[in-house]
Rosetta silent file (secondary structure, phi, psi, omega in degrees, C-alpha in Angstrom):
SEQUENCE: MEAQRCVQRKNNHDSRYTNPDIKTKLLIEEEASETFTRTVFFEIQKEIMASMLTCYSIKVEEYDEINKFSIKDTDKDVKHFDDFELLALVYALN
SCORE:     score description
SCORE:     0.000 S_00000001
   1 L     0.000  -43.340  179.869 -181.072   -6.575  134.746 S_00000001
   2 H   -64.793  -34.425  178.408 -178.955   -8.013  137.568 S_00000001
   3 H   -63.424  -39.831  177.612 -176.329   -9.146  135.045 S_00000001
   4 H   -63.398  -41.552  178.981 -175.963   -5.541  133.809 S_00000001
   5 H   -63.622  -39.779  178.989 -175.493   -4.306  137.376 S_00000001
   6 H   -63.315  -44.924  178.311 -172.844   -6.958  137.975 S_00000001
   7 H   -63.485  -42.386  178.996 -170.955   -5.945  134.838 S_00000001
   8 H   -61.855  -43.652  179.006 -171.228   -2.274  135.801 S_00000001
   9 H   -63.789  -40.503  178.307 -169.872   -2.951  139.290 S_00000001
  10 H   -64.144  -44.580  178.869 -166.957   -4.947  137.850 S_00000001
  11 H   -62.506  -42.440  177.493 -166.127   -2.173  135.371 S_00000001
  12 H   -61.557  -44.583  178.936 -166.273    0.436  138.124 S_00000001
  13 H   -60.478  -48.028 -178.867 -164.002   -1.676  140.320 S_00000001
  14 H   -60.191  -41.943 -179.754 -161.496   -2.225  137.498 S_00000001
  15 H   -65.648  -38.358 -175.313 -161.391    1.499  136.665 S_00000001
  16 H   -82.233  -36.111 -166.944 -160.881    2.554  140.270 S_00000001
  17 H  -118.912    0.313  176.249 -158.542   -0.105  141.645 S_00000001
  18 L  -131.002  159.319  178.278 -156.502   -1.553  138.773 S_00000001
  19 L  -111.655  139.850  177.303 -154.238   -0.064  136.113 S_00000001
  20 L   -71.054  162.901  178.599 -154.375   -0.975  132.433 S_00000001
  21 L   -67.706  135.036  176.504 -151.293   -2.413  130.712 S_00000001
  22 L   -95.703  125.238 -175.140 -148.780    0.184  129.571 S_00000001
  23 L   -94.672  -17.522  179.091 -147.395   -0.672  126.120 S_00000001
  24 L  -124.614  173.510  175.406 -144.653    1.957  125.901 S_00000001
  25 L   -99.075   18.637 -178.290 -142.206    3.508  128.321 S_00000001
  26 L   -79.782  135.089  179.792 -143.561    6.971  127.562 S_00000001
  27 H   -62.315  -34.864 -177.953 -144.535    9.103  130.534 S_00000001
  28 H   -62.596  -35.678  178.970 -147.550   10.499  128.658 S_00000001
  29 H   -69.229  -42.466  178.600 -149.084    7.017  128.403 S_00000001
  30 H   -63.051  -43.553  178.854 -148.599    6.346  132.113 S_00000001
  31 H   -64.657  -38.118  178.003 -150.109    9.708  133.038 S_00000001
  32 H   -64.187  -37.320 -179.994 -153.068    9.094  130.721 S_00000001
  33 H   -66.165  -28.628  179.748 -153.710    5.723  132.393 S_00000001
  34 H   -87.261  -20.321 -172.814 -153.927    7.466  135.776 S_00000001
  35 H   -95.310  -42.748 -170.436 -155.992   10.430  134.549 S_00000001
  36 L  -102.277  163.112  173.919 -158.662    9.070  132.210 S_00000001
  37 L   -66.167  164.359 -178.805 -161.317    6.383  132.383 S_00000001
  38 H   -56.243  -47.390 -176.689 -160.442    3.032  130.847 S_00000001
  39 H   -60.086  -47.323  179.545 -162.452    3.655  127.697 S_00000001
  40 H   -66.579  -42.215  179.921 -160.868    7.047  127.050 S_00000001
  41 H   -58.554  -44.178 -178.529 -157.409    5.752  127.965 S_00000001
  42 H   -62.857  -33.684  174.942 -157.617    2.907  125.440 S_00000001
  43 H   -67.030  -43.117  178.466 -158.449    5.435  122.698 S_00000001
  44 H   -64.424  -41.291  179.917 -155.490    7.583  123.750 S_00000001
  45 H   -61.041  -39.209  176.517 -153.255    4.518  123.878 S_00000001
  46 H   -60.348  -43.372  179.523 -154.199    3.667  120.275 S_00000001
  47 H   -65.057  -40.360  178.532 -153.192    7.189  119.204 S_00000001
  48 H   -62.806  -46.616 -179.836 -149.892    6.953  121.081 S_00000001
  49 H   -62.627  -41.847  179.592 -149.069    3.614  119.453 S_00000001
  50 H   -66.082  -39.397 -177.623 -149.995    4.898  115.986 S_00000001
  51 H   -68.833  -25.602  178.990 -147.954    8.064  116.416 S_00000001
  52 H   -65.482  -23.098 -179.514 -144.848    6.065  117.325 S_00000001
  53 H   -93.735  -21.752 -171.981 -144.848    4.715  113.778 S_00000001
  54 H  -119.949  -10.416 -177.734 -145.678    7.907  111.885 S_00000001
  55 E  -113.582  141.548  174.957 -144.331   10.879  113.873 S_00000001
  56 E  -148.351  158.019 -178.449 -140.773   11.958  114.369 S_00000001
  57 E   -82.247  129.260  177.634 -138.901   14.988  115.619 S_00000001
  58 E   -86.341  -44.370  179.507 -137.425   17.225  112.931 S_00000001
  59 E  -160.053  160.758  176.137 -135.529   19.533  115.252 S_00000001
  60 E  -129.729  125.882  177.635 -135.305   20.749  118.832 S_00000001
  61 E  -118.833  139.762 -179.997 -134.563   24.372  119.654 S_00000001
  62 E  -112.183  126.203  176.693 -133.923   25.660  123.158 S_00000001
  63 E  -122.276  111.115 -177.481 -134.964   29.165  124.191 S_00000001
  64 L    51.679 -111.324 -178.698 -134.078   30.052  127.790 S_00000001
  65 L  -108.835   23.108 -178.691 -135.979   27.384  129.744 S_00000001
  66 E  -124.203  129.824  172.896 -138.292   26.270  126.927 S_00000001
  67 E   -97.380  135.612  177.113 -137.650   23.522  124.382 S_00000001
  68 E  -112.323  114.119 -179.981 -139.407   23.819  121.029 S_00000001
  69 E   -99.923  126.561  172.596 -139.919   20.459  119.289 S_00000001
  70 E   -98.497  123.333 -173.308 -140.813   20.440  115.604 S_00000001
  71 E  -114.976  137.963  176.898 -142.733   17.244  114.797 S_00000001
  72 E  -113.008  129.301  176.844 -143.433   15.708  111.383 S_00000001
  73 E  -105.248  118.298 -176.054 -146.412   13.388  110.882 S_00000001
  74 L   -98.749    8.080 -179.153 -145.890   11.055  107.915 S_00000001
  75 L   -64.487  126.396 -178.537 -149.293    9.357  108.108 S_00000001
  76 L   -68.875  -21.821 -177.936 -150.847    9.298  104.640 S_00000001
  77 L   -88.891   -0.571 -178.672 -154.364    9.549  106.090 S_00000001
  78 L   -70.578  133.505 -177.551 -153.707   12.811  107.924 S_00000001
  79 L   -74.393  -28.434  177.669 -155.944   15.599  106.608 S_00000001
  80 L  -111.475  141.116 -175.892 -153.343   18.305  107.304 S_00000001
  81 L  -112.907   12.340  179.081 -149.771   17.901  106.128 S_00000001
  82 L   -78.402  156.464  170.914 -148.125   20.728  108.050 S_00000001
  83 L   -74.475  157.517  174.015 -145.492   20.195  110.680 S_00000001
  84 E  -129.323  161.225 -174.407 -146.551   21.046  114.198 S_00000001
  85 E  -122.015  149.701  179.357 -144.628   22.337  117.159 S_00000001
  86 E  -129.256  128.630  176.839 -144.611   21.494  120.836 S_00000001
  87 E  -103.894  136.209 -179.894 -143.247   23.766  123.544 S_00000001
  88 E  -138.863  135.648  175.956 -141.998   22.238  126.784 S_00000001
  89 E   -71.944  141.729  176.952 -140.509   23.788  129.880 S_00000001
  90 L   -98.553  123.847  178.718 -137.073   22.513  130.788 S_00000001
  91 L  -101.854  126.566  175.901 -136.696   21.655  134.461 S_00000001
  92 L   -88.811  119.801  179.180 -133.242   21.746  135.970 S_00000001
  93 L  -103.385  119.781  179.454 -132.878   19.015  138.572 S_00000001
  94 L  -111.435    0.000    0.000 -130.065   19.599  141.006 S_00000001
């Protein structure tokens, strides 16, 4: 029982006071490491790494201050084969 408590305390300490290794230079991975618990982050990190090999941008369209990214997923195991779109606000830094 005491061994379980020790492991739990170590896991809590690691989650609160250390950061997991970041494998890419993507901002989304860094933000996920700061937002989610270790367990959830590692699942997200797996998805990010997998998507780097199978997803690519088809086109980018800009409307006023919004960018529309069309993304293609080439993963053969994906249940849906449609393209998907991502909208992002464009911030002007002066």
